[in-house]
C-alpha positions in Angstrom: 18.0 9.9 -3.6 18.6 6.3 -4.3 16.2 3.4 -5.1 17.0 -0.3 -4.2 15.5 -3.7 -5.2 15.7 -6.4 -2.2 15.5 -9.5 -4.3 14.7 -11.7 -1.1 11.6 -10.2 -0.2 10.9 -8.6 -3.9 10.7 -5.2 -2.1 11.7 -1.8 -2.7 13.8 0.7 -0.6 14.0 4.5 -1.2 16.6 6.6 0.8 13.8 9.3 0.9 12.0 7.1 3.0 14.3 5.0 4.6 17.4 7.4 5.1 21.0 7.7 3.5 23.6 5.4 4.8 25.7 8.3 5.9 25.0 11.8 6.8 27.3 15.0 7.3 28.0 16.4 10.6 30.0 18.9 12.0 33.6 17.5 13.1 33.3 17.3 17.0 37.2 17.5 17.5 37.2 20.7 15.6 38.4 23.6 17.6 37.3 27.1 16.6 39.8 29.3 15.6 40.6 32.9 17.4 41.0 36.0 16.0 42.6 39.4 17.7 39.9 42.1 17.8 39.9 45.5 19.7 38.4 45.1 22.8 34.7 46.5 22.2 34.3 47.7 25.9 37.4 49.8 25.8 37.1 53.6 26.3 39.7 56.0 26.2 40.0 58.0 29.3 42.4 60.8 31.1 45.8 59.0 31.5 45.0 55.9 29.4 46.9 54.5 26.7 45.7 55.9 23.2 46.1 52.3 21.9 43.1 50.2 22.4 43.8 46.6 24.0 43.4 43.6 21.9 40.9 40.6 22.8 40.9 37.0 21.3 37.4 36.2 20.1 36.0 33.2 18.1 36.7 33.7 14.3 32.7 34.6 13.3 33.9 33.5 9.7 35.2 29.9 10.6 32.8 27.3 10.2 33.3 23.9 11.3 34.4 21.0 8.5 31.8 18.2 8.0 32.8 14.7 8.4 30.7 11.9 7.0 29.3 9.5 9.5 26.9 6.5 9.8 23.0 7.6 9.8 21.5 6.1 13.1 18.2 6.6 11.3 19.0 4.7 8.5 16.6 1.2 7.8 18.3 0.0 4.6 19.2 -3.6 4.9 23.0 -4.4 4.5 24.4 -3.2 1.1 25.3 -6.6 -0.3 21.3 -7.4 -0.2 20.4 -4.5 -2.3 20.6 -3.6 -6.0 20.4 -0.1 -7.0 18.0 0.8 -9.8 17.2 3.8 -11.6 13.9 5.8 -11.2 12.9 5.0 -14.5 13.2 1.1 -13.9 11.2 1.9 -10.6 8.2 3.9 -12.2 8.2 1.5 -15.2 7.8 -1.5 -12.8 5.0 0.0 -11.2 3.2 1.0 -14.2 3.1 -2.6 -15.4 2.0 -3.7 -11.8 -0.9 -1.5 -12.4 -1.7 -3.0 -15.8 -1.8 -6.8 -13.8 1.7 -7.8 -13.8 3.4 -9.0 -10.9 7.0 -7.8 -9.8 9.5 -10.7 -9.0 13.2 -11.3 -8.8 14.8 -12.9 -11.7 18.3 -13.5 -11.3 18.6 -10.8 -8.3 16.8 -8.4 -10.7 13.1 -6.9 -10.5 11.0 -8.0 -13.3 7.4 -7.6 -14.0 5.7 -10.8 -15.4 2.3 -12.3 -15.9 0.9 -13.6 -12.5 0.5 -17.1 -12.1 -2.8 -18.6 -13.1 -5.4 -18.9 -10.2 -6.0 -22.3 -8.5 -9.5 -23.8 -8.9 -9.6 -22.9 -5.3 -9.1 -19.4 -5.7 -11.5 -19.0 -8.9 -14.2 -21.1 -6.8 -13.8 -18.8 -4.0 -14.3 -15.6 -6.6 -17.4 -17.2 -8.1 -18.9 -17.7 -4.8 -18.0 -14.4 -3.5 -19.7 -12.6 -6.7 -22.9 -14.8 -6.1 -23.2 -13.7 -2.8 -22.4 -10.0 -3.5 -25.1 -10.1 -5.9 -27.5 -11.8 -3.5 -27.0 -9.2 -1.1 -26.9 -6.2 -3.7 -30.4 -7.5 -5.1 -31.6 -7.7 -1.4 -30.4 -3.9 -0.6 -32.2 -3.0 -3.9 -35.3 -3.9 -2.6 -34.8 -1.8 0.7 -33.1 -4.4 3.1 -29.8 -4.3 4.4 -28.7 -7.8 2.7 -30.0 -11.2 1.8 -29.9 -12.6 5.6 -32.0 -9.4 6.4 -35.0 -9.7 4.2 -35.0 -13.7 4.7 -35.7 -13.0 8.3 -39.0 -11.9 7.4 -40.0 -15.2 5.8 -41.3 -16.6 9.2 -42.9 -13.4 10.4 -46.5 -12.9 9.3 -47.0 -9.7 11.1 -46.5 -7.6 7.9 -47.9 -9.9 5.0 -45.6 -7.7 2.5 -42.3 -8.3 4.4 -43.0 -12.2 4.6 -44.0 -12.3 1.1 -40.5 -10.7 0.4 -38.7 -12.8 2.6 -40.5 -16.2 1.2 -39.5 -15.1 -2.3 -35.9 -14.2 -1.6 -35.4 -17.3 0.2 -36.9 -19.5 -2.5 -34.6 -17.5 -4.9 -31.3 -17.9 -2.8 -31.6 -21.8 -2.9 -32.4 -21.8 -6.5 -29.2 -19.5 -7.2 -27.0 -21.5 -5.1 -27.9 -24.8 -6.4 -27.7 -23.6 -10.0 -24.2 -22.0 -8.7 -23.0 -25.5 -7.5 -24.2 -27.3 -10.5 -22.2 -25.1 -12.6 -18.9 -25.3 -10.5 -19.1 -29.0 -10.5 -19.5 -29.0 -14.6 -16.6 -26.6 -14.7 -14.3 -28.5 -12.6 -15.4 -31.5 -14.8 -14.7 -29.8 -17.9 -18.2 -30.3 -19.1 -18.9 -26.6 -19.8 -16.7 -23.3 -20.8 -15.3 -21.5 -18.0 -17.3 -18.4 -17.4 -16.2 -15.3 -15.8 -17.9 -14.4 -12.2 -19.8 -11.8 -14.1 -21.0 -14.2 -16.8 -22.0 -16.7 -14.1 -23.9 -14.0 -12.0 -25.8 -13.2 -15.4 -26.8 -17.0 -15.6 -28.5 -17.0 -12.3 -32.3 -17.6 -11.8 -34.5 -14.4 -11.9 -35.9 -13.1 -8.8 -39.7 -13.1 -8.8 -41.1 -11.0 -6.4 -44.9 -11.1 -5.3 -46.8 -8.2 -6.5 -44.0 -6.7 -8.7 
């Protein structure tokens, strides 16, 4: 087994999965040697020779020599593009990755480094996704599929309880998003300390349901 690092793609190749470059096969040019044995079908009879005849058969003890050939099942990149690493190095790199590091090629070698800081757009997207997930989770906790589901009842008077829930959630949604976007603007303008997504969600206005 060999493990390789491909610096161009920062990927890894393992001969267990991608195949060895060469394999050993029986030499197709080998000719099986023959040996002489007593003819097993010979039977002594009246007037026949007392000496059994000999016949030639393939030597059962002989085996074809192995030769090394290219492995047609090998999917490794060209050898000059790969750097062989030890199993210990490979395991250490992925242990670091599990702790939040990222694997990059540094002068052709794999190195676990701190991930680059998120851009503002990435952080903003995370805030928005967290708020939306919280809104949907809260709606589910009240027996609805998600926020959109409960809000559909706001304009449906057939069942007063459902309509009341829909109105309450619709109002709460607006308050939450208004607060969220105000805070995002404040963060972008360095007017407040940058919170985690969980901290921002914890700051959202409370939901007030009728008859709660």
